[in-house]
Backbone as JSON, one array per atom type, in Angstrom:
{
  "sequence": "MKNSLTFSKWGLFILISFIWGSSFELMKLGLFENHDLSKPILSSWQVASLRLVSAGLVLVPFVPRYLKKIAAADLRYIALSGLLGSLIPAFLFTLAETKIDGAFAGTLNSLTPIFVIIVAAFFFSKQITSQALKGILIAFIGSALVFYFNWSDHGRNSLGNVSFAWFCVLATFFYGLNVNMVDKVMANTHPLAVAVIAFASLVIPAFIALFLSGYFSLPLSESKYIIATLASVTLGIIGTTVASLLFYKLMQQAGYLFASMVTYGIPFIAQFWGWVNGEKVDVLTLLGLLIILLGIYTATKVKKTIVTD",
  "N": [[132.51, -114.33, 139.05], [134.97, -113.32, 139.93], [136.47, -113.41, 137.56], [135.02, -111.58, 136.09], [135.5, -109.23, 137.53], [138.25, -108.98, 137.16], [138.36, -108.61, 134.38], [137.0, -106.19, 134.27], [138.71, -104.41, 135.69], [141.02, -104.46, 134.13], [139.96, -103.53, 131.79], [139.3, -100.9, 132.51], [141.88, -100.03, 133.09], [143.13, -100.08, 130.54], [141.49, -98.28, 129.17], [141.86, -95.87, 130.63], [144.62, -95.5, 130.29], [144.66, -95.11, 127.54], [143.12, -92.75, 127.27], [144.55, -90.81, 128.85], [147.04, -91.05, 127.61], [146.42, -90.1, 125.11], [146.08, -87.44, 125.54], [148.2, -85.77, 124.96], [148.18, -85.67, 122.24], [145.76, -84.32, 121.83], [146.43, -81.83, 122.87], [148.22, -80.94, 120.9], [146.45, -80.76, 118.73], [144.95, -78.63, 119.54], [146.82, -76.62, 119.54], [148.11, -76.44, 117.02], [147.52, -76.38, 113.47], [146.8, -79.27, 111.8], [149.07, -80.47, 112.93], [151.18, -78.93, 112.11], [153.83, -77.01, 112.84], [154.29, -74.51, 111.88], [151.88, -73.39, 111.58], [150.24, -72.1, 113.78], [147.38, -72.17, 115.99], [145.67, -71.84, 118.5], [147.01, -70.32, 121.47], [149.38, -71.54, 123.94], [148.49, -70.82, 126.46], [145.77, -70.43, 126.0], [144.84, -72.99, 125.23], [145.4, -74.49, 127.56], [143.84, -73.06, 129.42], [141.22, -73.37, 128.4], [141.02, -76.12, 128.71], [141.06, -76.4, 131.54], [138.88, -74.83, 132.36], [136.69, -76.15, 131.13], [136.94, -78.69, 132.3], [136.49, -78.09, 134.99], [133.91, -76.91, 134.97], [132.21, -79.03, 134.36], [132.17, -80.37, 136.75], [131.21, -78.6, 138.64], [128.36, -78.71, 139.31], [128.39, -80.82, 141.15], [129.62, -79.96, 143.39], [128.21, -78.94, 145.77], [127.29, -81.37, 146.88], [129.66, -82.81, 147.51], [131.02, -81.03, 149.04], [130.1, -81.21, 151.57], [131.49, -83.33, 152.59], [133.95, -82.47, 153.23], [136.2, -81.02, 155.51], [136.18, -77.7, 156.76], [138.67, -76.6, 157.28], [140.28, -77.92, 155.49], [139.84, -76.9, 153.0], [141.52, -74.88, 151.96], [143.8, -76.33, 151.43], [142.88, -78.04, 149.48], [142.36, -76.26, 147.43], [144.98, -75.48, 146.96], [145.96, -77.91, 146.1], [144.63, -78.15, 143.66], [145.92, -76.11, 142.29], [148.67, -76.94, 142.29], [148.55, -79.57, 141.28], [147.05, -79.51, 138.96], [146.49, -76.92, 137.62], [149.04, -75.51, 137.25], [150.71, -77.62, 136.04], [149.15, -78.06, 133.69], [149.47, -75.7, 132.19], [152.24, -75.77, 131.87], [152.73, -78.11, 130.36], [151.36, -77.59, 127.93], [152.77, -75.36, 127.09], [155.29, -76.52, 126.69], [154.7, -78.2, 124.55], [154.47, -76.49, 122.44], [156.85, -76.47, 121.23], [158.01, -79.04, 121.29], [157.58, -82.55, 120.42], [154.51, -84.39, 120.9], [154.78, -87.07, 121.6], [157.28, -87.11, 122.81], [156.79, -85.46, 125.02], [154.89, -87.05, 126.31], [156.46, -89.21, 127.04], [158.19, -88.07, 128.94], [156.36, -87.44, 130.9], [156.09, -89.76, 132.28], [157.86, -89.68, 134.34], [156.72, -88.92, 136.69], [156.15, -90.74, 139.02], [158.75, -91.02, 139.98], [159.43, -88.44, 140.8], [157.6, -88.2, 142.83], [158.76, -89.74, 144.83], [161.24, -88.41, 145.17], [160.47, -85.8, 145.95], [159.16, -86.45, 148.31], [161.31, -87.14, 149.9], [162.94, -84.8, 150.01], [161.26, -82.69, 150.76], [159.37, -83.58, 152.55], [160.48, -84.89, 154.65], [161.1, -87.68, 154.47], [162.61, -90.9, 154.2], [164.64, -92.29, 151.68], [164.93, -95.51, 150.37], [167.7, -97.69, 149.51], [166.99, -99.2, 147.33], [165.03, -97.62, 146.08], [166.61, -95.41, 145.43], [168.31, -96.55, 143.55], [166.46, -97.08, 141.53], [165.67, -94.46, 140.88], [168.06, -93.44, 139.82], [168.36, -95.09, 137.54], [166.05, -94.33, 136.12], [166.61, -91.64, 135.56], [168.84, -91.89, 133.97], [167.66, -93.07, 131.77], [166.01, -90.91, 131.06], [167.9, -88.99, 130.34], [168.93, -90.21, 128.08], [166.64, -90.18, 126.43], [166.35, -87.41, 126.08], [168.73, -86.95, 124.69], [168.42, -88.56, 122.38], [166.33, -87.27, 121.19], [167.34, -84.92, 120.37], [168.56, -82.98, 117.74], [170.4, -81.41, 115.08], [168.75, -79.89, 113.57], [165.4, -78.98, 112.45], [162.24, -79.56, 114.23], [163.04, -80.66, 116.58], [165.31, -79.34, 117.47], [168.15, -78.16, 119.41], [167.38, -75.86, 120.85], [164.59, -76.13, 120.85], [164.24, -78.58, 122.2], [164.97, -77.84, 124.7], [162.63, -76.9, 125.78], [161.47, -79.12, 126.78], [162.06, -79.29, 129.41], [160.04, -78.01, 130.72], [158.11, -79.97, 130.88], [159.34, -81.75, 132.62], [159.42, -80.13, 134.89], [156.68, -79.94, 135.33], [156.07, -82.58, 136.1], [157.41, -82.61, 138.48], [155.76, -80.9, 139.99], [153.47, -82.47, 140.01], [154.41, -84.56, 141.62], [154.86, -83.14, 143.99], [152.26, -82.39, 144.64], [151.0, -84.91, 145.05], [152.32, -85.81, 147.35], [151.64, -83.78, 149.17], [148.83, -84.06, 149.35], [148.74, -86.63, 150.36], [149.93, -86.28, 152.87], [148.55, -84.18, 154.18], [145.84, -84.55, 153.67], [145.14, -87.23, 153.99], [143.04, -88.69, 155.09], [140.84, -87.67, 153.9], [137.99, -87.63, 151.77], [138.76, -88.88, 148.65], [137.53, -88.48, 146.12], [135.96, -86.27, 146.61], [137.93, -84.37, 147.04], [139.04, -84.22, 144.45], [136.81, -83.28, 142.92], [136.23, -80.75, 144.08], [138.69, -79.48, 143.87], [139.13, -79.3, 141.06], [136.87, -77.79, 140.35], [137.43, -75.42, 141.65], [139.2, -74.21, 140.01], [137.98, -73.03, 137.89], [137.29, -70.23, 137.8], [139.88, -68.77, 137.99], [141.07, -69.9, 135.69], [139.32, -69.12, 133.68], [139.63, -66.36, 133.76], [142.3, -66.2, 132.91], [141.91, -67.19, 130.33], [140.28, -65.19, 129.21], [141.98, -62.92, 129.37], [143.91, -63.75, 127.61], [143.03, -63.16, 125.12], [141.37, -64.82, 123.74], [138.58, -64.64, 123.17], [138.47, -62.73, 121.28], [139.21, -63.81, 118.95], [138.58, -65.16, 115.61], [136.33, -67.18, 116.1], [134.45, -68.66, 114.76], [135.57, -69.78, 112.55], [136.65, -72.77, 110.94], [139.1, -73.98, 111.74], [139.53, -72.9, 114.25], [137.32, -73.83, 115.59], [137.81, -76.6, 115.59], [140.2, -76.65, 117.08], [139.3, -75.59, 119.52], [137.37, -77.52, 120.26], [139.05, -79.71, 120.57], [140.55, -78.87, 122.77], [138.58, -78.58, 124.74], [137.63, -81.19, 124.85], [139.92, -82.35, 125.81], [139.82, -81.31, 128.38], [137.3, -82.23, 129.47], [137.14, -85.04, 128.91], [139.85, -85.95, 128.97], [140.75, -84.97, 131.4], [138.67, -84.66, 133.52], [136.83, -86.97, 133.23], [138.71, -89.07, 132.96], [140.06, -88.85, 135.4], [138.03, -89.51, 137.23], [137.5, -92.12, 136.41], [139.95, -93.23, 137.08], [139.85, -93.03, 139.83], [137.77, -94.84, 140.3], [139.02, -97.17, 139.42], [141.01, -97.41, 141.36], [139.38, -97.98, 143.54], [138.41, -100.5, 142.82], [140.68, -102.11, 142.3], [142.79, -101.29, 143.87], [145.44, -98.99, 144.85], [148.05, -99.66, 144.04], [147.82, -101.3, 141.74], [146.39, -99.51, 140.12], [148.24, -97.45, 139.82], [149.9, -98.45, 137.93], [149.13, -97.51, 135.52], [150.83, -95.58, 134.74], [152.74, -96.88, 133.22], [151.44, -97.44, 130.87], [150.59, -95.06, 129.63], [152.78, -93.54, 128.26], [153.29, -95.16, 126.03], [150.95, -95.04, 124.53], [151.05, -92.35, 123.89], [153.36, -92.4, 122.33], [152.41, -93.95, 120.21], [150.45, -92.23, 119.04], [152.18, -90.22, 118.3], [153.67, -91.52, 116.34], [151.63, -92.0, 114.44], [151.16, -89.39, 113.63], [153.46, -88.63, 112.39], [155.62, -87.86, 113.98], [158.87, -87.83, 115.61], [159.57, -90.93, 116.33], [161.4, -93.48, 117.33], [163.48, -96.45, 117.54], [165.54, -95.97, 119.37], [164.55, -93.91, 121.0], [162.41, -95.26, 122.16], [163.88, -97.14, 123.54], [165.08, -95.53, 125.5], [162.73, -94.8, 126.85], [161.9, -97.31, 127.85], [163.96, -97.78, 129.65], [163.48, -95.73, 131.5], [161.0, -96.63, 132.5], [161.83, -99.03, 133.6], [163.35, -98.03, 135.67], [161.32, -96.81, 137.19], [159.86, -99.07, 137.93], [161.8, -100.43, 139.44], [162.19, -98.6, 141.51], [159.74, -98.59, 142.79], [158.87, -101.17, 143.28], [159.14, -102.45, 145.72], [156.99, -102.64, 148.45], [157.07, -100.6, 150.38], [158.93, -98.26, 149.6], [159.6, -95.86, 150.57], [160.22, -94.7, 153.73], [158.9, -93.4, 156.66], [160.66, -91.13, 158.74]],
  "CA": [[132.58, -112.97, 139.59], [136.37, -112.92, 139.96], [136.88, -113.14, 136.18], [134.34, -110.35, 135.69], [136.21, -108.12, 138.16], [139.54, -108.88, 136.48], [138.1, -108.01, 133.07], [136.62, -104.81, 134.5], [139.85, -103.58, 136.09], [141.92, -104.33, 132.99], [139.27, -102.66, 130.84], [139.51, -99.54, 133.0], [143.31, -99.74, 132.93], [143.4, -99.8, 129.13], [140.76, -97.06, 128.81], [142.53, -94.71, 131.25], [145.91, -95.34, 129.6], [144.39, -94.55, 126.21], [142.67, -91.36, 127.41], [145.65, -89.94, 129.27], [148.08, -91.08, 126.59], [145.95, -89.31, 123.97], [146.0, -86.03, 125.93], [149.28, -85.01, 124.31], [147.69, -85.47, 120.88], [144.74, -83.28, 121.89], [147.12, -80.55, 123.02], [148.73, -80.55, 119.58], [145.31, -80.37, 117.89], [144.55, -77.3, 119.98], [147.89, -75.66, 119.31], [148.55, -76.31, 115.62], [146.68, -76.92, 112.4], [147.37, -80.48, 111.19], [150.38, -80.73, 113.53], [152.19, -78.13, 111.42], [154.28, -76.01, 113.8], [154.3, -73.2, 111.23], [150.49, -72.94, 111.5], [149.64, -72.09, 115.12], [145.97, -71.76, 116.08], [145.51, -71.28, 119.83], [148.24, -70.25, 122.25], [149.46, -72.52, 125.01], [147.64, -70.31, 127.55], [144.37, -70.63, 125.63], [144.54, -74.43, 125.29], [145.39, -74.9, 128.98], [142.71, -72.43, 130.08], [140.02, -74.07, 127.95], [141.04, -77.44, 129.35], [140.72, -76.29, 132.96], [137.52, -74.3, 132.49], [135.74, -77.2, 130.78], [137.03, -79.75, 133.31], [135.87, -77.61, 136.23], [132.47, -76.66, 134.8], [131.5, -80.31, 134.41], [132.09, -80.82, 138.13], [130.59, -77.6, 139.5], [127.08, -79.15, 139.9], [128.58, -81.82, 142.2], [130.32, -79.35, 144.52], [127.43, -78.95, 147.03], [127.23, -82.73, 147.44], [130.94, -83.24, 148.07], [131.51, -80.04, 150.0], [129.71, -81.7, 152.9], [132.43, -84.36, 153.02], [135.24, -81.82, 153.44], [136.33, -80.11, 156.65], [136.45, -76.32, 156.33], [140.12, -76.35, 157.38], [140.97, -78.57, 154.37], [139.51, -76.26, 151.73], [142.68, -74.16, 151.42], [144.72, -77.33, 150.9], [142.3, -78.54, 148.24], [142.62, -75.22, 146.43], [146.41, -75.59, 146.66], [146.1, -79.14, 145.32], [144.22, -77.83, 142.29], [146.98, -75.28, 141.72], [149.9, -77.71, 142.09], [148.36, -80.82, 140.55], [146.3, -79.35, 137.71], [146.63, -75.66, 136.91], [150.43, -75.26, 136.81], [151.14, -78.61, 135.03], [148.43, -77.89, 132.43], [150.12, -74.63, 131.44], [153.61, -76.16, 131.54], [152.73, -79.1, 129.28], [151.0, -76.96, 126.65], [153.9, -74.52, 126.7], [156.32, -77.42, 126.17], [154.3, -78.77, 123.25], [154.61, -75.51, 121.36], [158.16, -76.67, 120.63], [158.43, -80.43, 121.23], [156.58, -83.51, 120.01], [153.65, -84.94, 121.94], [155.35, -88.35, 122.04], [158.38, -86.75, 123.7], [156.17, -84.97, 126.25], [154.28, -88.2, 126.96], [157.52, -90.01, 127.64], [158.68, -87.39, 130.14], [155.3, -87.49, 131.9], [156.25, -91.0, 133.06], [158.77, -89.43, 135.47], [155.94, -88.53, 137.87], [156.4, -91.54, 140.23], [160.1, -90.76, 140.47], [159.39, -87.19, 141.54], [156.86, -88.43, 144.07], [159.74, -90.23, 145.8], [162.24, -87.37, 145.41], [159.83, -84.73, 146.73], [158.91, -86.99, 149.66], [162.57, -87.13, 150.65], [163.51, -83.46, 150.18], [160.32, -81.72, 151.3], [158.45, -84.16, 153.54], [161.28, -85.59, 155.67], [161.02, -89.13, 154.37], [163.89, -91.52, 153.84], [164.6, -93.11, 150.48], [165.72, -96.73, 150.49], [168.7, -97.89, 148.46], [166.26, -99.71, 146.17], [164.42, -96.47, 145.41], [167.7, -94.62, 144.84], [168.75, -97.26, 142.34], [165.44, -96.85, 140.51], [165.75, -93.05, 140.46], [169.24, -93.32, 138.96], [168.04, -95.74, 136.27], [165.05, -93.51, 135.43], [167.23, -90.42, 135.04], [169.69, -92.3, 132.83], [166.72, -93.2, 130.65], [165.57, -89.56, 130.68], [169.03, -88.36, 129.64], [168.98, -90.81, 126.75], [165.5, -89.67, 125.66], [166.72, -86.05, 125.68], [169.79, -87.03, 123.69], [167.9, -89.14, 121.14], [165.38, -86.34, 120.58], [168.04, -83.72, 119.98], [169.25, -83.0, 116.46], [170.89, -80.09, 114.72], [167.79, -79.18, 112.73], [164.02, -79.41, 112.61], [161.51, -79.15, 115.43], [163.74, -81.17, 117.75], [166.6, -78.69, 117.62], [168.56, -78.01, 120.81], [166.54, -74.83, 121.47], [163.25, -76.67, 121.07], [164.31, -79.63, 123.21], [165.05, -77.2, 126.02], [161.27, -76.75, 126.27], [161.09, -80.36, 127.46], [162.22, -79.1, 130.85], [158.74, -77.64, 131.28], [157.45, -81.24, 131.21], [160.0, -82.25, 133.83], [158.94, -79.29, 135.99], [155.28, -80.32, 135.59], [156.05, -83.83, 136.86], [157.8, -82.23, 139.84], [154.56, -80.39, 140.66], [152.62, -83.64, 140.27], [154.98, -85.23, 142.78], [154.63, -82.28, 145.15], [150.85, -82.47, 144.96], [150.7, -86.23, 145.61], [152.84, -85.84, 148.72], [150.85, -82.88, 150.0], [147.53, -84.69, 149.58], [148.95, -87.79, 151.23], [150.3, -85.86, 154.22], [147.59, -83.27, 154.81], [144.45, -84.97, 153.46], [145.14, -88.68, 153.84], [141.75, -89.24, 155.51], [139.78, -86.92, 153.23], [137.38, -88.35, 150.65], [139.55, -88.5, 147.47], [136.7, -87.96, 145.04], [135.57, -84.92, 147.0], [139.11, -83.53, 146.78], [139.14, -84.02, 143.0], [135.7, -82.46, 142.46], [136.35, -79.36, 144.54], [139.94, -78.92, 143.33], [138.91, -78.92, 139.67], [135.87, -76.72, 140.3], [138.03, -74.18, 142.15], [140.07, -73.63, 138.98], [137.19, -72.45, 136.81], [137.39, -68.76, 137.75], [141.21, -68.3, 137.55], [141.33, -70.33, 134.31], [138.51, -68.28, 132.79], [140.3, -65.05, 133.72], [143.46, -66.38, 132.03], [141.4, -67.34, 128.96], [139.82, -63.87, 128.78], [143.14, -62.05, 129.2], [144.73, -64.26, 126.5], [142.48, -62.67, 123.86], [140.66, -65.92, 123.06], [137.24, -64.25, 122.72], [138.63, -61.8, 120.17], [139.59, -64.6, 117.78], [137.47, -65.53, 114.72], [136.03, -68.52, 116.6], [133.54, -69.38, 113.86], [136.36, -70.45, 111.51], [136.73, -74.22, 111.2], [140.31, -74.37, 112.46], [139.36, -72.52, 115.66], [136.32, -74.74, 116.14], [138.5, -77.87, 115.85], [141.15, -76.44, 118.18], [138.52, -75.42, 120.75], [136.79, -78.82, 120.6], [140.14, -80.55, 121.07], [140.92, -78.39, 124.11], [137.46, -78.89, 125.64], [137.67, -82.65, 125.02], [141.05, -82.58, 126.7], [139.38, -81.02, 129.74], [136.19, -83.07, 129.94], [137.47, -86.47, 128.85], [141.23, -86.2, 129.37], [140.99, -84.57, 132.79], [137.59, -85.01, 134.45], [136.38, -88.37, 133.1], [139.83, -89.97, 133.24], [140.33, -88.81, 136.85], [136.96, -90.27, 137.89], [137.75, -93.54, 136.1], [141.12, -93.65, 137.87], [139.34, -93.23, 141.2], [137.01, -96.1, 140.28], [139.99, -98.26, 139.32], [141.62, -97.56, 142.68], [138.4, -98.65, 144.39], [138.27, -101.9, 142.42], [141.91, -102.9, 142.24], [143.81, -100.77, 144.77], [146.31, -97.95, 144.28], [149.23, -100.25, 143.42], [147.46, -101.67, 140.37], [145.99, -98.31, 139.39], [149.42, -96.66, 139.52], [150.56, -99.03, 136.76], [148.73, -96.72, 134.34], [152.05, -94.86, 134.37], [153.46, -97.65, 132.2], [150.69, -97.47, 129.62], [150.42, -93.72, 129.03], [153.77, -93.1, 127.27], [153.21, -95.94, 124.79], [149.86, -94.47, 123.75], [151.58, -91.09, 123.36], [154.27, -92.77, 121.24], [151.56, -94.4, 119.09], [149.91, -91.06, 118.37], [153.31, -89.55, 117.67], [153.97, -92.27, 115.1], [150.54, -91.74, 113.51], [151.24, -88.01, 113.14], [154.74, -88.37, 111.76], [156.62, -87.34, 114.89], [160.07, -88.65, 115.71], [159.42, -92.08, 117.22], [162.31, -94.49, 116.81], [163.88, -97.51, 118.48], [166.39, -95.42, 120.43], [163.67, -93.21, 121.94], [161.68, -96.3, 122.9], [164.85, -97.72, 124.47], [165.15, -94.6, 126.63], [161.48, -94.93, 127.58], [161.92, -98.57, 128.58], [164.89, -97.61, 130.78], [162.74, -94.94, 132.49], [160.0, -97.5, 133.12], [162.57, -99.97, 134.44], [163.68, -97.28, 136.88], [160.09, -96.66, 137.97], [159.57, -100.39, 138.51], [162.81, -100.7, 140.46], [162.0, -97.7, 142.65], [158.44, -98.76, 143.44], [158.43, -102.57, 143.38], [159.02, -102.78, 147.13], [155.76, -102.01, 148.89], [157.38, -99.35, 151.09], [160.26, -97.77, 149.23], [159.84, -94.65, 151.35], [159.89, -94.98, 155.11], [158.9, -92.17, 157.46], [161.68, -91.08, 159.78]],
  "C": [[134.02, -112.46, 139.57], [136.85, -112.57, 138.56], [136.28, -111.84, 135.68], [135.05, -109.13, 136.25], [137.56, -107.89, 137.49], [139.39, -108.2, 135.13], [137.79, -106.52, 133.22], [137.82, -103.93, 134.82], [140.83, -103.41, 134.93], [141.3, -103.46, 131.9], [139.45, -101.2, 131.22], [140.96, -99.12, 132.8], [143.63, -99.32, 131.5], [142.73, -98.48, 128.72], [141.45, -95.82, 129.36], [143.87, -94.44, 130.57], [145.71, -94.68, 128.24], [144.0, -93.08, 126.31], [143.83, -90.45, 127.78], [146.79, -89.92, 128.26], [147.73, -90.25, 125.37], [145.91, -87.82, 124.28], [147.04, -85.19, 125.21], [148.94, -84.75, 122.84], [146.65, -84.34, 120.85], [145.35, -81.89, 122.09], [147.63, -80.05, 121.68], [147.6, -80.08, 118.67], [144.81, -78.98, 118.27], [145.55, -76.23, 119.59], [148.17, -75.38, 117.84], [147.57, -76.94, 114.64], [147.41, -78.09, 111.73], [148.79, -80.77, 111.67], [151.51, -79.96, 112.86], [152.59, -76.98, 112.34], [154.36, -74.6, 113.2], [152.89, -72.63, 111.12], [149.83, -72.99, 112.88], [148.18, -71.64, 115.07], [145.75, -71.06, 117.42], [146.86, -71.23, 120.52], [148.22, -71.31, 123.34], [148.57, -72.12, 126.18], [146.17, -70.6, 127.26], [143.98, -72.1, 125.71], [144.44, -74.89, 126.74], [144.18, -74.32, 129.7], [141.4, -73.1, 129.7], [139.91, -75.45, 128.6], [140.53, -77.34, 130.79], [139.31, -75.77, 133.18], [136.51, -75.4, 132.21], [135.75, -78.33, 131.81], [136.31, -79.34, 134.59], [134.37, -77.44, 136.12], [131.66, -77.95, 134.89], [131.25, -80.74, 135.85], [131.41, -79.84, 139.08], [129.25, -78.06, 140.09], [127.23, -80.14, 141.05], [129.23, -81.23, 143.46], [129.49, -79.36, 145.8], [127.39, -80.32, 147.7], [128.52, -83.09, 148.15], [131.53, -82.25, 149.06], [131.19, -80.47, 151.43], [130.7, -82.72, 153.46], [133.8, -83.78, 153.38], [135.19, -80.9, 154.66], [136.72, -78.74, 156.14], [137.95, -76.02, 156.32], [140.88, -76.93, 156.19], [140.76, -77.85, 153.04], [140.71, -75.53, 151.12], [143.69, -75.13, 150.83], [144.2, -77.92, 149.58], [142.52, -77.54, 147.11], [144.09, -75.26, 146.0], [146.68, -76.83, 145.82], [145.71, -78.91, 143.86], [145.28, -77.03, 141.57], [148.2, -76.11, 141.34], [149.71, -78.9, 141.14], [147.66, -80.68, 139.23], [146.65, -78.08, 136.96], [148.05, -75.46, 136.37], [150.89, -76.29, 135.79], [150.43, -78.44, 133.69], [149.09, -76.82, 131.57], [151.54, -75.02, 131.02], [153.64, -77.14, 130.37], [152.36, -78.47, 127.94], [152.11, -76.04, 126.17], [155.01, -75.38, 126.09], [155.97, -77.9, 124.77], [154.21, -77.74, 122.13], [155.92, -75.73, 120.61], [158.58, -78.13, 120.5], [157.27, -81.33, 120.83], [155.76, -84.02, 121.19], [154.17, -86.26, 122.48], [156.48, -88.12, 123.04], [157.82, -86.31, 125.06], [155.54, -86.13, 127.03], [155.28, -89.1, 127.64], [158.0, -89.38, 128.94], [157.63, -87.37, 131.26], [155.44, -88.72, 132.8], [157.19, -90.82, 134.25], [158.02, -89.09, 136.77], [156.2, -89.39, 139.11], [157.78, -91.32, 140.84], [160.13, -89.47, 141.29], [158.55, -87.29, 142.8], [157.83, -88.85, 145.18], [160.74, -89.13, 146.17], [161.67, -86.25, 146.28], [159.57, -85.18, 148.16], [160.17, -86.91, 150.52], [163.03, -85.71, 150.98], [162.57, -82.48, 150.87], [159.42, -82.27, 152.41], [159.17, -85.08, 154.53], [161.1, -87.11, 155.65], [162.33, -89.69, 153.83], [163.71, -92.39, 152.61], [165.46, -94.35, 150.69], [166.73, -96.82, 149.36], [168.05, -98.41, 147.18], [165.64, -98.57, 145.37], [165.48, -95.59, 144.76], [168.21, -95.23, 143.55], [167.75, -97.01, 141.2], [165.46, -95.43, 139.99], [166.92, -92.85, 139.51], [168.97, -93.91, 137.58], [167.09, -94.86, 135.45], [165.69, -92.25, 134.83], [168.24, -90.71, 133.94], [168.82, -92.44, 131.59], [166.25, -91.85, 130.15], [166.66, -88.85, 129.89], [169.14, -88.9, 128.21], [167.84, -90.31, 125.87], [165.78, -88.25, 125.19], [167.73, -86.1, 124.54], [169.25, -87.51, 122.34], [166.93, -88.2, 120.44], [166.03, -85.03, 120.16], [168.72, -83.93, 118.63], [169.65, -81.57, 116.11], [169.89, -79.29, 113.88], [166.39, -79.66, 113.05], [163.43, -79.03, 113.96], [162.15, -79.69, 116.7], [165.15, -80.61, 117.85], [166.9, -78.51, 119.1], [167.68, -76.98, 121.53], [165.15, -75.34, 121.77], [163.24, -77.72, 122.18], [164.41, -79.04, 124.61], [163.66, -76.98, 126.62], [160.78, -78.01, 126.99], [161.23, -80.23, 128.97], [160.93, -78.61, 131.51], [157.94, -78.89, 131.65], [158.02, -81.82, 132.49], [159.52, -81.45, 135.05], [157.49, -79.64, 136.35], [155.21, -81.6, 136.41], [156.53, -83.6, 138.3], [156.57, -81.73, 140.62], [153.56, -81.51, 140.93], [153.1, -84.36, 141.53], [154.75, -84.46, 144.06], [153.17, -82.39, 145.6], [150.48, -83.81, 145.6], [151.14, -86.31, 147.06], [152.03, -84.95, 149.66], [149.5, -83.5, 150.35], [147.67, -85.86, 150.54], [149.21, -87.37, 152.68], [149.18, -85.09, 154.93], [146.16, -83.81, 154.75], [144.31, -86.47, 153.28], [143.78, -89.29, 154.17], [140.56, -88.52, 154.88], [139.27, -87.71, 152.03], [138.08, -87.93, 149.34], [138.73, -87.94, 146.33], [136.23, -86.54, 145.34], [136.71, -83.93, 146.75], [139.2, -83.2, 145.29], [138.06, -83.07, 142.49], [135.9, -80.99, 142.83], [137.62, -78.71, 143.99], [139.76, -78.46, 141.89], [137.94, -77.75, 139.55], [136.47, -75.38, 140.73], [138.89, -73.49, 141.09], [139.31, -72.91, 137.88], [137.4, -70.95, 136.69], [138.79, -68.3, 137.33], [141.53, -68.7, 136.1], [140.54, -69.49, 133.32], [139.13, -66.89, 132.67], [141.52, -65.11, 132.78], [143.03, -66.48, 130.57], [140.96, -65.99, 128.4], [141.0, -62.95, 128.48], [144.01, -62.48, 128.01], [144.23, -63.77, 125.15], [141.69, -63.71, 123.09], [139.34, -65.45, 122.45], [137.28, -63.2, 121.61], [139.01, -62.51, 118.87], [138.37, -64.88, 116.9], [137.03, -66.97, 115.0], [135.08, -69.32, 115.72], [134.28, -70.09, 112.72], [136.61, -71.9, 111.92], [137.96, -74.61, 112.01], [140.22, -74.02, 113.95], [138.32, -73.4, 116.34], [136.98, -76.07, 116.51], [139.44, -77.74, 117.04], [140.42, -76.31, 119.52], [137.92, -76.74, 121.2], [137.86, -79.76, 121.16], [140.51, -80.17, 122.5], [139.84, -78.71, 125.14], [137.4, -80.4, 125.9], [138.8, -83.04, 125.95], [140.65, -82.34, 128.15], [138.36, -82.0, 130.26], [136.57, -84.54, 130.0], [138.86, -86.73, 129.43], [141.55, -85.85, 130.8], [139.9, -85.1, 133.72], [137.23, -86.48, 134.4], [137.5, -89.34, 133.46], [140.15, -90.0, 134.74], [139.29, -89.62, 137.62], [137.12, -91.77, 137.63], [138.93, -94.08, 136.9], [140.72, -93.9, 139.32], [138.58, -94.55, 141.3], [137.95, -97.3, 140.22], [140.69, -98.48, 140.66], [140.68, -98.28, 143.64], [138.35, -100.15, 144.1], [139.54, -102.71, 142.63], [143.0, -102.42, 143.18], [144.76, -99.82, 144.06], [147.49, -98.54, 143.54], [148.96, -100.62, 141.97], [147.15, -100.43, 139.54], [147.21, -97.48, 138.96], [150.19, -97.2, 138.31], [150.16, -98.35, 135.46], [149.93, -95.92, 133.83], [152.8, -95.56, 133.25], [152.75, -97.61, 130.85], [150.65, -96.15, 128.88], [151.47, -93.39, 127.97], [153.72, -93.89, 125.97], [152.05, -95.48, 123.91], [150.31, -93.16, 123.12], [152.54, -91.36, 122.19], [153.49, -93.21, 120.0], [151.02, -93.21, 118.32], [151.01, -90.25, 117.68], [153.66, -90.2, 116.34], [152.91, -92.0, 114.04], [150.69, -90.37, 112.86], [152.62, -87.63, 112.62], [155.79, -87.75, 112.66], [157.8, -88.31, 114.96], [159.88, -89.73, 116.78], [160.29, -93.2, 116.66], [162.7, -95.46, 117.92], [164.68, -96.94, 119.64], [165.56, -94.66, 121.47], [162.91, -94.2, 122.79], [162.6, -97.0, 123.9], [164.97, -96.84, 125.72], [163.9, -94.7, 127.49], [161.47, -96.2, 128.43], [162.86, -98.5, 129.79], [164.23, -96.78, 131.89], [161.75, -95.83, 133.24], [160.65, -98.57, 134.0], [162.95, -99.29, 135.75], [162.48, -97.1, 137.79], [159.76, -97.98, 138.67], [160.53, -100.7, 139.66], [162.56, -99.87, 141.71], [160.74, -97.99, 143.44], [158.02, -100.2, 143.67], [158.35, -103.06, 144.82], [157.84, -102.0, 147.67], [156.01, -100.69, 149.59], [158.79, -98.92, 150.77], [160.6, -96.5, 149.99], [159.37, -94.93, 152.78], [159.96, -93.68, 155.89], [159.95, -92.23, 158.54], [161.06, -91.27, 161.16]]
}
């Protein structure tokens, strides 16, 4: 039984890492034809909106069931969680990938645990230990190196394009803000209920954004638009909804500490897809990534790196 449980949790770990790590590839498939930045298909707004609409629609049928598990006073916080943890980051990442490689974006996504700690200190009155500070410093040194290694004087990783990577950094800040808010305000609320209602609450605003973007005026019967739409919908259903539910299951089986290790797997899957699609993936970039992950490990290896005042 123990071996079966171990196999199950590692199987989930690998599957979730693969799905979330592949999300950056799906964004590119929605944005550009054959990864050619000179051949845009859908806009960043359209890809993000399709992602959120499809993710939410899948969960709408489950809302009545999970709504019973939520206190009425928590509904506004759940809506805010959907905004901070899903809607804003979705638009920021797709906007970033209009100019930078998916492998680069996937690497920067790994900064999320670092921003969880930073936001906890600056916005939620929590104290950072010296161990966590050391990890944050290491992670940001790694980030600086990744920025430097991805900058060149020409091509899609020009200085102007690399500046779009800051949208990824901002998205991880919002992830960190959302994690802290959920932990502080809804610590005793059913986590799956929060996820279901938060995603479902985004359907209407995301659909409005999709409509205003001019998506329905496009020649959607053309093959390139079909492929881009399918990639964006897959990103929503599999990359957002299914992966989130699998992550919840992994937390149930193995605990949050083990589940949070998915952070280490995601960027390597993103790097793999980048390599497959001819993006800039080299030893120096991987070195920067490893330094970021070392910083994350250093900052989080102590069970309580953040202590409430």
